[in-house]
C-alpha positions as CSV (number, residue, x, y, z in Angstrom):
1,X,-19.2,35.9,3.2
2,X,-21.8,35.5,5.9
3,X,-21.7,37.2,9.3
4,X,-23.8,35.4,12.1
5,X,-24.8,36.4,15.5
6,X,-24.1,33.8,18.2
7,X,-27.0,33.3,20.6
8,X,-27.4,30.7,23.2
9,X,-29.4,28.5,20.9
10,X,-28.7,29.5,17.3
11,X,-26.2,31.3,15.0
12,X,-28.4,33.3,12.8
13,X,-27.5,35.3,9.5
14,X,-27.1,39.1,9.9
15,X,-25.2,39.8,6.9
16,X,-24.9,38.0,3.4
17,X,-22.6,39.6,0.8
18,X,-23.6,39.8,-3.0
19,X,-21.2,37.0,-4.0
20,X,-22.7,34.5,-1.5
21,X,-26.4,35.3,-2.7
22,X,-25.4,34.9,-6.3
23,X,-23.7,31.4,-5.4
24,X,-26.8,30.3,-3.2
25,X,-29.3,31.8,-5.6
26,X,-31.0,33.8,-2.8
27,X,-31.7,37.2,-2.0
28,X,-30.2,38.9,1.3
29,X,-33.7,39.0,2.5
30,X,-34.2,35.3,2.0
31,X,-31.1,34.7,4.1
32,X,-31.3,37.2,7.1
33,X,-32.5,35.5,10.3
34,X,-31.7,32.1,9.0
35,X,-29.6,29.4,11.1
36,X,-26.5,29.3,8.7
37,X,-25.9,25.7,9.1
38,X,-29.6,25.1,7.6
39,X,-28.1,26.4,4.3
40,X,-25.7,23.4,4.5
41,X,-28.3,20.9,5.4
42,X,-30.8,21.8,2.7
43,X,-31.1,25.1,0.5
44,X,-27.5,25.4,-0.5
45,X,-27.4,21.6,-1.5
46,X,-24.0,20.2,0.3
47,X,-22.9,17.1,-1.4
48,X,-19.9,16.1,0.4
49,X,-18.0,17.7,3.3
50,X,-14.3,17.2,4.3
51,X,-14.0,18.3,7.8
52,X,-16.4,18.7,10.9
53,X,-19.1,21.1,10.9
54,X,-19.5,21.3,14.6
55,X,-20.2,24.4,16.6
56,X,-17.0,24.2,18.6
57,X,-14.6,24.0,15.6
58,X,-14.9,27.7,14.5
59,X,-11.3,28.4,13.4
60,X,-11.0,25.3,11.1
61,X,-10.9,25.3,7.2
62,X,-13.2,23.0,5.7
63,X,-13.5,21.8,1.9
64,X,-17.1,21.0,0.8
65,X,-19.0,20.5,-2.4
66,X,-22.1,22.0,-3.0
67,X,-24.8,22.8,-5.5
68,X,-25.0,26.5,-6.7
69,X,-28.4,28.3,-7.5
70,X,-28.3,26.8,-10.9
71,X,-27.8,23.3,-9.6
72,X,-24.0,23.2,-10.8
73,X,-21.7,21.4,-8.3
74,X,-19.1,23.9,-6.9
75,X,-15.9,23.1,-4.8
76,X,-15.6,25.6,-2.0
77,X,-13.0,26.2,0.7
78,X,-14.7,27.4,3.7
79,X,-13.0,29.4,6.6
80,X,-14.5,30.6,9.9
81,X,-13.6,33.2,12.6
82,X,-15.2,33.9,16.0
83,X,-15.4,37.4,16.9
84,X,-15.5,38.1,20.9
85,X,-16.5,41.0,23.2
86,X,-14.3,42.6,25.6
87,X,-15.2,39.9,28.4
88,X,-14.0,37.2,25.8
89,X,-17.5,35.8,25.0
90,X,-18.2,34.8,21.3
91,X,-20.6,37.4,19.8
92,X,-20.5,36.7,16.0
93,X,-19.1,34.2,13.6
94,X,-17.6,35.3,10.3
95,X,-17.8,32.6,7.6
96,X,-15.7,33.1,4.4
97,X,-16.2,30.7,1.4
98,X,-13.9,30.7,-1.6
99,X,-14.7,29.0,-4.9
100,X,-12.0,26.7,-5.8
101,X,-13.9,24.7,-8.6
102,X,-11.4,25.7,-11.2
103,X,-8.3,24.7,-9.2
104,X,-9.8,21.5,-8.0
105,X,-10.8,20.7,-11.6
106,X,-7.1,21.2,-12.6
107,X,-5.9,19.2,-9.9
108,X,-8.2,16.2,-10.7
109,X,-7.4,16.5,-14.5
110,X,-3.6,16.5,-13.7
111,X,-4.2,13.3,-11.4
112,X,-6.2,11.5,-14.1
113,X,-3.6,12.4,-16.9
114,X,-1.0,11.1,-14.4
115,X,-2.5,7.9,-13.8
116,X,-4.3,7.1,-17.2
117,X,-3.1,6.4,-20.8
118,X,-3.8,9.4,-23.0
119,X,-4.9,7.4,-26.0
120,X,-7.1,4.7,-24.4
121,X,-7.8,6.1,-21.0
122,X,-7.0,2.9,-19.5
123,X,-4.6,2.6,-16.5
124,X,-1.2,3.7,-17.1
125,X,1.9,1.9,-16.3
126,X,2.2,3.7,-13.0
127,X,-1.2,3.1,-11.9
128,X,-0.7,-0.5,-13.1
129,X,2.1,-1.0,-10.3
130,X,0.0,0.9,-7.6
131,X,-2.9,-1.7,-8.4
132,X,-0.3,-4.6,-8.3
133,X,0.7,-3.7,-4.9
134,X,-2.8,-3.2,-3.7
135,X,-3.8,-6.5,-5.3
136,X,-0.7,-8.4,-3.8
137,X,-1.5,-6.9,-0.4
138,X,-5.0,-8.4,-0.5
139,X,-4.0,-11.7,-1.8
140,X,-1.4,-12.0,1.0
141,X,-4.0,-11.2,3.6
142,X,-6.4,-13.7,2.1
143,X,-3.8,-16.4,1.3
144,X,-4.8,-16.1,-2.5
145,X,-3.4,-16.0,-5.6
146,X,-3.9,-13.9,-8.9
147,X,-2.9,-13.8,-12.3
148,X,-0.7,-11.3,-14.2
149,X,-1.2,-11.3,-17.9
150,X,0.5,-9.4,-20.8
151,X,-1.1,-9.1,-24.2
152,X,0.6,-8.0,-27.1
153,X,-0.9,-7.4,-30.6
154,X,0.2,-9.7,-33.6
155,X,1.7,-7.8,-36.4
156,X,0.7,-4.4,-35.2
157,X,3.4,-2.9,-37.4
158,X,1.5,-4.1,-40.6
159,X,-1.6,-2.2,-39.2
160,X,0.3,1.0,-39.0
161,X,2.0,0.6,-42.5
162,X,-1.4,-0.2,-44.0
163,X,-3.6,2.6,-42.5
164,X,-1.2,4.9,-41.0
165,X,-0.6,5.8,-37.2
166,X,-4.0,7.3,-36.8
167,X,-5.5,3.9,-38.1
168,X,-3.2,2.3,-35.6
169,X,-4.3,4.5,-32.8
170,X,-8.1,3.5,-33.5
171,X,-7.0,-0.1,-33.5
172,X,-5.5,0.3,-30.2
173,X,-8.6,2.3,-28.7
174,X,-10.9,-0.4,-29.8
175,X,-8.8,-3.2,-28.5
176,X,-8.6,-1.5,-25.0
177,X,-12.1,-0.7,-24.8
178,X,-13.0,-4.4,-25.6
179,X,-10.4,-5.9,-23.3
180,X,-11.7,-3.6,-20.4
181,X,-15.2,-4.7,-21.2
182,X,-14.3,-8.4,-21.1
183,X,-12.9,-8.5,-17.4
184,X,-14.7,-7.6,-14.0
185,X,-14.6,-4.2,-13.0
186,X,-12.6,-4.8,-9.9
187,X,-9.7,-6.2,-12.0
188,X,-7.2,-4.0,-13.7
189,X,-6.4,-3.5,-17.5
190,X,-3.6,-1.1,-18.4
191,X,-1.9,-0.1,-21.6
192,X,1.8,-0.3,-20.6
193,X,3.1,0.9,-23.8
194,X,2.9,0.7,-27.4
195,X,0.7,-2.3,-28.4
196,X,1.3,-4.0,-25.0
197,X,-1.5,-4.4,-22.5
198,X,-1.5,-5.7,-18.8
199,X,-4.1,-7.4,-16.8
200,X,-4.4,-8.1,-13.1
201,X,-7.1,-10.8,-12.5
202,X,-7.7,-11.0,-8.9
203,X,-8.1,-14.6,-7.9
204,X,-7.6,-15.4,-11.6
205,X,-10.9,-15.8,-13.1
206,X,-13.4,-17.0,-10.4
207,X,-12.4,-20.8,-11.0
208,X,-12.6,-20.5,-14.8
209,X,-9.8,-22.3,-16.4
210,X,-7.1,-19.9,-17.9
211,X,-7.4,-21.4,-21.3
212,X,-11.1,-20.8,-21.5
213,X,-10.9,-17.3,-20.2
214,X,-8.3,-16.5,-23.1
215,X,-10.3,-18.0,-25.7
216,X,-13.4,-16.1,-24.2
217,X,-11.4,-12.8,-24.5
218,X,-10.0,-13.8,-27.8
219,X,-13.7,-14.1,-29.2
220,X,-14.7,-10.8,-27.8
221,X,-11.6,-8.9,-28.9
222,X,-11.1,-10.7,-32.2
223,X,-14.4,-9.5,-33.7
224,X,-13.8,-7.7,-36.9
225,X,-13.8,-4.0,-36.8
226,X,-14.2,-1.4,-39.5
227,X,-11.1,0.5,-40.3
228,X,-10.7,2.7,-43.5
229,X,-14.0,1.1,-44.8
230,X,-12.2,-2.4,-44.4
231,X,-13.1,-5.0,-42.0
232,X,-10.1,-6.4,-40.2
233,X,-9.6,-8.8,-37.4
234,X,-7.4,-8.2,-34.2
235,X,-5.1,-11.1,-33.2
236,X,-3.0,-11.0,-30.2
237,X,-0.8,-13.0,-28.0
238,X,-0.9,-13.7,-24.3
239,X,1.9,-14.5,-21.7
240,X,0.8,-15.1,-18.0
241,X,2.5,-15.3,-14.7
242,X,1.0,-16.4,-11.3
243,X,1.2,-14.7,-7.8
244,X,2.9,-16.4,-5.7
245,X,3.8,-19.4,-7.6
246,X,5.9,-17.4,-9.9
247,X,7.2,-15.0,-7.6
248,X,5.9,-12.1,-5.7
249,X,7.7,-9.0,-7.2
250,X,6.1,-7.2,-10.0
251,X,9.3,-6.8,-12.3
252,X,10.0,-10.7,-11.9
253,X,6.3,-11.5,-12.7
254,X,6.5,-9.2,-15.9
255,X,9.6,-10.8,-17.0
256,X,8.2,-14.3,-16.7
257,X,5.0,-13.3,-18.4
258,X,6.9,-11.6,-21.2
259,X,8.9,-14.6,-21.7
260,X,6.0,-16.7,-22.1
261,X,4.3,-14.3,-24.4
262,X,7.1,-14.2,-26.8
263,X,7.4,-18.0,-26.7
264,X,3.6,-18.2,-27.8
265,X,4.6,-15.8,-30.5
266,X,7.4,-17.8,-31.7
267,X,5.4,-21.1,-31.8
268,X,2.7,-19.2,-33.6
269,X,5.2,-17.8,-36.3
270,X,6.7,-21.4,-36.9
271,X,3.0,-22.6,-37.5
272,X,2.5,-20.0,-40.2
273,X,5.7,-20.7,-41.9
274,X,4.9,-24.4,-41.9
275,X,1.2,-23.5,-43.0
276,X,2.8,-21.3,-46.1
277,X,5.1,-24.3,-46.9
278,X,2.4,-26.6,-47.2
279,X,0.3,-24.3,-49.5
280,X,3.4,-23.9,-51.6
281,X,3.7,-27.6,-52.1
């Protein structure tokens, strides 16, 4: 808590309680007589303010981030009240600051978990839908298009059978990380569930033909990884749909991409069967 005296040209501190001194890393003697807003501008190290720190808004509640005396960023909630004399003139300002760092951290953690996949830390299905709506709105404004791609690992069950679910989780994490690294940061990659991933490629691939783009990410993602002391390669299939040519509804675009993905899988399965038959002859 701080108490300031309101003069014609300043609001100087006349009291600072021990809790504020500890937070600020100052002694009361170092604070008394100082203009209180100077703490927010320099010594107290404010990082960000949500609200207006104006002299006329004394009764507002303001959220701010500030560095404490140890250099740690704290989330504070600040409230201010004006004390007036019998004539109604403002004489003092009482400033209360409450440390809400823990509550803020909990809120941010809950929000992150709601929008990100727990295993890969990629966008969740829920965030994927939100990003789709943003991407579609941008494309509509610009008269542009974008690609929705579904990616599914080939024969992922055999990896789980061979290395166990922990090994399967390691493959999914590696696959997700490589996939995220292969696209521009403004695009979206999400884990939609199981071994299925989704991509939103704004304006497709900057003019790069889709087959070349897929070949490029296949090269990056298909590099061998070490699992259980063994080198394995990650194979995957891709199905794509395009906005607006294939529709403008997420569920419709997902269905189209999913249908095309499983056509790719079916053709690959047929080719493998034919190759095995040829080798047997």
